[in-house]
C-alpha positions in Angstrom: -4.1 -34.5 -27.5 -3.2 -34.4 -23.8 -4.5 -31.2 -21.9 -2.3 -30.1 -18.8 -2.7 -27.6 -16.1 0.8 -26.6 -16.7 3.9 -27.9 -18.4 7.2 -27.2 -17.2 10.4 -27.3 -19.4 12.9 -28.7 -17.8 14.0 -30.5 -13.9 16.5 -28.2 -12.6 15.0 -25.3 -10.6 11.5 -24.9 -12.1 10.6 -28.2 -9.9 10.4 -26.2 -7.1 7.2 -24.5 -8.6 6.2 -27.8 -9.7 6.6 -29.2 -6.2 4.6 -25.9 -4.7 1.8 -26.3 -7.2 1.0 -30.2 -6.6 1.6 -29.4 -2.7 -1.6 -26.8 -3.0 -3.4 -28.4 -5.6 -3.8 -32.5 -5.3 -5.5 -32.9 -8.2 -3.4 -30.5 -10.8 -2.1 -32.0 -13.6 1.4 -31.0 -14.8 3.6 -32.2 -17.9 7.5 -31.8 -17.0 9.7 -32.2 -20.2 13.5 -32.6 -20.3 15.7 -34.7 -22.8 18.6 -35.2 -20.5 19.1 -36.5 -17.1 16.6 -34.8 -14.7 18.1 -32.0 -12.1 18.9 -29.6 -14.5 22.7 -28.3 -15.5 23.8 -27.6 -11.7 23.3 -31.0 -10.9 24.1 -33.2 -14.1 27.2 -31.5 -15.6 27.6 -28.1 -13.9 28.5 -26.6 -10.3 27.3 -30.0 -8.3 30.0 -32.4 -10.2 32.7 -29.5 -10.4 32.5 -28.4 -6.5 32.9 -32.3 -5.7 36.0 -32.4 -8.1 37.3 -29.1 -6.8 37.5 -30.5 -3.2 40.2 -32.6 -3.6 42.2 -30.3 -5.2 41.7 -27.9 -2.5 43.0 -30.5 -0.5 46.1 -31.2 -2.7 46.9 -27.5 -2.5 46.7 -27.3 1.5 48.7 -30.7 1.3 51.2 -28.7 -0.8 51.5 -26.0 1.7 51.9 -27.5 4.5 55.5 -27.5 4.8 55.2 -23.6 4.9 54.1 -24.9 8.9 56.8 -27.6 9.3 54.8 -30.3 8.2 56.7 -32.3 5.5 53.9 -34.3 3.7 54.7 -36.0 0.5 51.9 -37.0 -1.9 52.2 -40.6 -3.2 49.7 -41.0 -5.7 46.4 -39.1 -6.8 43.7 -41.7 -7.9 41.9 -39.9 -10.5 39.7 -42.8 -11.0 38.4 -42.5 -7.4 38.0 -39.0 -7.5 35.9 -39.4 -10.4 33.6 -42.3 -9.4 33.0 -40.4 -6.1 31.9 -37.5 -8.3 29.6 -39.5 -10.5 28.2 -41.9 -7.5 27.4 -38.7 -5.3 25.2 -36.9 -8.4 24.0 -40.2 -9.6 22.3 -40.6 -6.2 20.4 -37.5 -6.8 19.7 -37.9 -10.2 17.9 -41.4 -9.7 15.9 -39.9 -6.7 14.7 -36.7 -8.7 13.9 -39.4 -11.6 11.9 -42.0 -9.1 10.0 -39.2 -8.2 9.0 -37.9 -11.6 8.0 -41.3 -12.7 6.0 -42.2 -9.6 4.0 -38.6 -9.1 0.6 -39.3 -9.7 0.3 -35.0 -11.0 3.3 -35.6 -13.3 3.6 -36.9 -16.9 7.2 -37.1 -17.5 8.7 -36.7 -21.0 12.3 -37.7 -21.6 12.2 -36.2 -25.1 12.9 -32.8 -26.9 9.8 -30.9 -26.9 9.1 -28.3 -29.7 6.3 -25.6 -29.8 4.1 -25.7 -32.6 1.7 -23.3 -31.9 0.8 -21.1 -29.0 0.7 -23.4 -25.7 0.9 -26.5 -27.8 4.0 -28.5 -27.8 5.4 -31.9 -29.8 7.0 -34.4 -27.4 8.1 -37.6 -29.1 5.2 -38.8 -30.8 3.0 -36.9 -29.0 1.2 -33.5 -28.7 0.3 -31.9 -25.6 -1.2 -28.4 -24.7 -1.3 -26.5 -21.5 -2.8 -23.8 -19.7 0.4 -22.2 -18.2 3.9 -23.1 -19.5 6.9 -22.7 -17.6 10.1 -22.9 -19.3 13.4 -23.7 -17.6 15.4 -25.3 -20.6 19.0 -24.1 -19.4 21.8 -23.4 -22.1 24.4 -25.2 -24.1 28.2 -25.0 -24.3 29.0 -21.8 -26.7 31.5 -23.2 -29.4 33.3 -20.2 -31.3 33.3 -20.4 -34.9 37.3 -21.3 -35.5 38.7 -23.2 -38.7 39.2 -26.8 -38.1 37.8 -26.7 -34.3 34.6 -29.0 -35.4 36.6 -31.9 -37.2 38.7 -32.5 -34.3 37.8 -33.9 -31.1 37.7 -31.6 -28.2 35.6 -31.6 -24.9 33.2 -29.3 -23.2 32.2 -28.8 -20.0 29.0 -30.9 -20.7 31.2 -33.8 -21.7 34.8 -33.5 -19.8 33.0 -35.0 -16.5 32.8 -38.5 -18.9 36.7 -38.9 -18.6 38.3 -41.8 -16.7 41.8 -41.2 -16.9 43.6 -37.8 -16.1 45.0 -36.0 -19.6 48.8 -35.7 -19.5 48.3 -32.3 -21.0 45.0 -30.4 -21.8 44.8 -26.8 -23.2 41.6 -24.6 -22.3 40.2 -22.1 -24.5 38.7 -19.2 -22.3 39.4 -17.3 -19.6 36.5 -17.0 -17.4 34.5 -19.2 -14.3 34.9 -22.4 -16.5 38.2 -22.1 -17.5 39.8 -21.3 -14.2 37.8 -23.8 -12.3 38.8 -27.0 -14.6 42.3 -25.6 -14.4 42.6 -25.5 -11.0 41.4 -29.4 -11.0 43.6 -30.7 -13.2 46.6 -28.8 -13.0 46.3 -30.4 -8.8 45.7 -33.8 -10.6 48.6 -33.4 -12.1 47.5 -32.4 -15.6 49.7 -30.0 -17.4 47.3 -27.5 -18.1 47.2 -24.1 -20.2 44.5 -21.5 -20.4 44.3 -19.3 -23.5 41.9 -16.5 -23.1 41.4 -13.8 -25.7 40.5 -10.9 -23.3 43.9 -8.9 -21.3 42.6 -9.7 -18.5 41.7 -13.0 -16.4 38.5 -13.4 -15.3 37.5 -10.5 -16.8 33.9 -10.3 -15.1 36.1 -9.5 -11.7 37.9 -6.3 -10.4 41.4 -5.6 -12.0 43.5 -5.8 -8.8 41.4 -9.6 -8.2 41.6 -10.7 -12.1 45.6 -9.9 -11.8 46.1 -11.5 -8.0 43.9 -14.6 -9.5 46.4 -14.8 -12.7 49.4 -14.4 -10.5 48.4 -17.0 -8.1 47.1 -19.7 -10.6 50.0 -19.4 -12.7 52.0 -21.1 -10.3 50.7 -24.4 -11.7 49.5 -23.5 -15.2 50.3 -21.5 -17.9 47.9 -18.6 -18.6 47.9 -17.1 -22.2 46.1 -14.1 -22.2 44.9 -11.7 -25.2 45.2 -14.2 -27.7 42.7 -15.4 -30.2 42.9 -19.0 -31.3 42.4 -18.8 -34.8 42.8 -22.7 -36.2 42.9 -25.8 -34.5 44.7 -29.0 -36.6 45.6 -32.2 -36.4 49.2 -32.8 -35.5 51.7 -35.7 -35.4 50.5 -38.6 -33.0 47.0 -37.4 -32.4 48.1 -34.5 -31.0 46.2 -30.7 -31.6 48.0 -27.8 -33.1 46.6 -25.0 -31.7 47.3 -21.4 -33.4 46.8 -18.4 -31.7 47.2 -15.1 -32.6 48.3 -12.2 -30.0 45.3 -9.2 -30.6 47.8 -6.5 -30.1 51.0 -7.7 -31.9 49.0 -10.0 -34.2 51.9 -12.3 -33.7 51.0 -16.1 -34.1 52.0 -18.8 -31.6 51.5 -22.7 -31.9 50.6 -25.0 -29.0 50.6 -28.8 -29.0 48.0 -30.3 -27.1 46.8 -34.0 -26.3 43.5 -32.7 -25.6 41.3 -29.5 -25.4 38.6 -28.2 -23.3 36.2 -25.2 -25.0 34.8 -23.2 -22.1 34.1 -20.3 -23.8 30.9 -19.5 -22.2 27.4 -20.9 -22.3 24.8 -20.1 -25.8 21.1 -20.3 -25.4 19.9 -23.5 -26.1 15.9 -22.5 -27.1 16.4 -23.1 -30.8 15.0 -26.3 -30.4 12.0 -25.5 -28.4 11.1 -23.3 -31.7 9.5 -20.3 -29.3 8.5 -18.5 -32.4 6.0 -20.8 -33.4 4.4 -20.5 -30.0 4.6 -16.0 -29.8 7.6 -16.2 -27.7 10.1 -13.9 -28.4 13.5 -14.1 -28.1 16.7 -11.5 -28.3 19.5 -11.2 -31.2 21.9 -14.5 -28.9 18.4 -16.6 -28.6 17.6 -16.1 -25.2 13.6 -15.8 -24.3 12.8 -12.3 -23.3 10.8 -12.0 -20.5 9.8 -8.6 -18.1 10.3 -8.0 -14.9 7.5 -10.4 -13.9 9.7 -13.2 -15.8 6.5 -13.7 -18.0 7.4 -13.8 -21.8 5.9 -11.7 -24.6 2.9 -14.7 -24.8 0.5 -14.5 -22.0 0.6 -17.3 -19.0 4.0 -18.7 -20.6 6.8 -17.6 -17.6 10.7 -18.4 -18.4 13.7 -18.7 -15.9 17.4 -19.3 -15.2 19.5 -20.0 -18.1 16.9 -20.0 -20.6 16.6 -16.0 -20.2 20.4 -15.6 -20.1 20.7 -12.9 -17.6 22.7 -14.5 -14.9 23.7 -18.0 -15.4 23.7 -19.2 -11.6 21.9 -22.0 -9.8 21.3 -19.7 -7.0 19.6 -17.0 -9.7 17.7 -19.7 -11.1 16.1 -20.6 -7.5 15.6 -16.7 -6.9 13.5 -16.4 -10.2 11.6 -19.8 -9.6 10.4 -18.4 -6.2 9.4 -15.1 -8.0 7.6 -16.8 -10.9 5.5 -18.9 -8.3 4.5 -15.6 -6.9 3.9 -14.4 -10.2 1.8 -17.3 -12.2 0.6 -19.2 -9.4 -0.3 -16.6 -6.6 -0.9 -13.6 -8.8 0.9 -11.4 -6.6 3.1 -9.5 -9.5 6.2 -9.4 -7.7 9.4 -8.2 -10.1 12.5 -9.8 -9.9 15.4 -8.2 -8.5 19.0 -8.3 -9.2 20.7 -5.4 -7.1 23.2 -7.8 -5.3 23.3 -11.0 -7.4 26.5 -13.2 -5.9 29.0 -15.5 -7.4 31.8 -17.2 -6.6 34.6 -19.0 -8.4 36.2 -21.9 -6.9 39.9 -21.9 -7.7 43.1 -21.6 -5.9 42.5 -18.5 -4.3 39.0 -18.7 -4.0 37.6 -15.7 -5.3 33.6 -14.4 -4.5 32.1 -11.0 -5.5 28.6 -9.4 -5.2 26.6 -6.1 -6.6 28.5 -3.6 -8.3 32.3 -3.0 -9.3 34.2 0.1 -8.6 33.5 1.6 -12.2 29.6 1.0 -11.8 29.6 2.4 -8.5 31.3 5.5 -9.8 29.2 5.5 -13.3 26.0 5.5 -10.9 26.9 7.6 -8.0 30.0 10.0 -9.1 33.4 9.3 -7.8 33.4 12.0 -4.8 30.0 9.5 -3.5 31.9 6.5 -3.5 34.1 5.4 -0.6 35.8 2.0 -1.0 37.4 -0.3 2.1 40.1 -2.9 1.4 41.6 -5.6 4.2 44.3 -8.1 3.4 43.9 -11.1 5.3 47.5 -11.3 6.5 46.9 -8.1 8.4 44.4 -9.6 10.8 45.7 -12.3 13.7 44.0 -15.4 11.6 44.9 -14.4 8.3 49.0 -14.2 9.6 48.2 -17.9 10.8 47.3 -19.2 7.8 50.4 -18.0 6.1 48.6 -16.1 3.3 49.8 -13.1 1.2 48.1 -10.3 -0.8 44.7 -11.9 -0.8 42.2 -9.3 0.5 38.6 -7.9 0.8 37.3 -4.6 -0.9 33.9 -3.2 -0.2 32.1 -0.4 -1.8 30.2 2.0 0.3 27.7 4.8 -0.7 29.4 7.8 1.3 26.7 9.6 3.9 24.3 6.8 3.8 26.8 3.6 4.5 24.5 1.6 1.7 26.8 -1.4 0.9 26.7 -1.1 -3.1 29.3 -4.0 -3.8 32.0 -6.5 -2.4 35.0 -8.6 -3.5 37.1 -11.2 -2.1 40.0 -13.3 -3.3 41.3 -15.4 -1.0 40.3 -18.7 1.5 36.6 -19.1 2.0 36.0 -16.2 0.2 32.2 -18.0 -1.0 31.7 -18.1 2.9 33.1 -14.7 4.0 30.9 -12.7 1.8 27.6 -13.6 2.7 27.8 -11.6 5.8 27.7 -8.9 3.2 25.1 -10.2 0.7 22.6 -10.8 3.7 22.8 -7.0 4.6 22.3 -5.8 1.1 18.9 -7.8 1.2 17.6 -5.6 3.9 15.9 -2.4 3.8 18.3 0.1 3.7 21.2 -2.1 2.5 24.1 -0.1 5.4 26.9 -1.8 6.6 26.2 -0.8 10.3 25.6 -3.9 11.5 29.1 -5.2 10.7 30.9 -2.2 11.4 28.8 -2.1 15.0 28.6 -6.1 15.5 30.8 -8.1 17.4 33.0 -10.0 15.2 35.1 -13.1 16.9 38.7 -12.6 17.4 40.9 -14.1 16.0 38.7 -15.2 13.3 39.0 -14.8 10.1 35.5 -13.0 9.8 37.2 -9.6 11.3 38.6 -9.2 7.7 35.3 -8.6 6.4 35.0 -6.4 9.8 38.1 -4.2 8.7 37.7 -3.5 5.4 34.4 -1.9 6.4 36.1 -0.1 8.7 38.9 1.4 6.7 36.7 3.2 3.6 38.8 6.1 1.6 37.4 8.1 -0.6 37.1 6.4 -3.8 40.3 8.4 -5.8 42.7 7.6 -3.1 42.2 3.8 -3.4 44.4 3.0 -6.1 47.2 5.2 -5.2 47.0 3.4 -1.8 46.8 -0.3 -4.0 49.9 0.7 -5.6 52.0 2.3 -3.0 51.6 0.0 0.1 50.2 -3.3 -1.3 52.0 -3.4 -4.3 49.9 -5.9 -6.1 50.1 -6.4 -9.6 47.6 -4.1 -10.9 47.7 -2.7 -14.6 
């Protein structure tokens, strides 16, 4: 039996902890286990490859809008194979670099197999049994596949497999109305694929504010068909290799049938902790299989920590990186630092781009009461740069506590949303989380950042906000 100082499960964000351990202790012995290509979900089949693909899609949409500015450009051809090959070349450069580092580190034994616990602090990996004094679990997640009649009997893609495509589908039906569906819908529609999205929720991107959901639905519907509030109840083979998808309206119970050449199941992520058999190691999981941790990210078994998708709290790479730092403080430096999720940002790289951080309006009102909440709203087009860009209806919404000027949340839909929101995120990590630096600081004129400044400069009571939206901005809010 091989004995290690540490066992690290996964090769994503946990590797920053491994690297720090090695720098502090050149004699340390670490086992790293990962059945998949090294680099974690983000690099191998998640945020990195998708963003590499989404940039060409954004270029297509920019070119299409050029005529609005007196520039006549024609897209003669989109080389889908080249787009995909560029993505693979970039990610495999990094994957191979990580693999080389793992195989050549004198401190690491790299196990490219499924690992499973057989008792506390002891794992079977391939044909070997290993034990570790401390264990770091960063084992990722897997696509969530719904229980739909006939689904498993036909071929379909998931976000884990669709990156293997070498030709653009003629048409693609996407099951799911969340982040993954929105981004892949944007990509494939820009590549020339006829896209249909079927979401069971009444709102598109239901995790976002309702007005953002409605505007995103309107804008993306210009390039694809979006069917909401429908439950897919059956999938079966049709003529000439096509698939017949039967969905039922959740309100009226009326059924519709959709013909598809290809299907992408994008209905969320699920825990893959079952392959680890954590119960044999005294590691508790919740009813959905996510590993249970405390505020210090320690599991129910002492000296075993978990982070990232494995705990199912926020399935974002930047959150996993933050959690890795917390685990390093607690597991290695023994500082007893608590994880902080008060301002978790996210972005959806569609057209238009969407970014959010902190509380939504309803959450803020529930936590503070309506009288204590102020909302600021500013459209891009009402700034000089926004007008120059010719954008319509895109906006910044900010939520602030009355009296303290504490920023509670922010939500942006429009060009460069993920960049614009960073100014707000940074202030939400200061001691008082005040909006004062945005209000008082100079903003370059005419730059797009003025839309953020002006949102904070237009605060109104929460109870007046929706009246203002409906009467003055005519946004399609249900």
